[in-house]
Phi, psi and omega in degrees: 000139183231137170233130174261131184240123185244137176287137181242010179122144176057252178238018177271145177220159170233133179250143173221132185247188180303336181290335182092352178277147181258150170228128181270136179231153177203157174276159170284170184298330180298336183246017179088008185264182180245003181066034186266015184189173177289156171283148172307323177291329171296319177296324179296315176297320178292325178296317181294317176295325180287323179297308180285337175294315176304311182300318181296314178297328179287311177302318184260026181314313186292340179257007185296329178293342175263000175257125180274327182196150175224126175231140181234111172270128174247121180244110181261145166251122188250157174301150175281328181264158179286144350288142183267066180284164176290132174268326182215146173224131180255124174249122182248111180268114178258110186242139179232136183148180181256086175214140180287143185300327182294334177289319178290317177301323182293320178290326174291321180293320178294322178294319181296306185279326191240331189237340182275109182290329181292314179300323180295340185264358182259157177267340178304152170274120180258123185242147190239135177226147183235126170245110180250128182047046180075005180242128174287128188258143173263155179290132181251000000 
């Protein structure tokens, strides 16, 4: 896979990959940017959530008719010193619908252990939580 990233001025860049879609990035004002795009660290969290989200919907394909919504919050904790990489990431899966929690946990586990290439590429400690129909579920 190849992604081409082109400087568009000051601290801003645009990346285009094999899909043909472009993604704009920029630094915040604290780093000399104008905030005209997502930061690379935001995109990393979005990529992680999107990757495991796609995995979960593929694994649970037969149950998608019973799910009304899936939202994944990704919260990263960063180092204080440079480079300020993530040390830990919490993924909170907020699912609504008529599906047993054990099926969602199984899909999360399969995504984590077998399918999600983004999580496999990260050094950070990734932790997973599930909120089903507004109630936090513990692994059973």
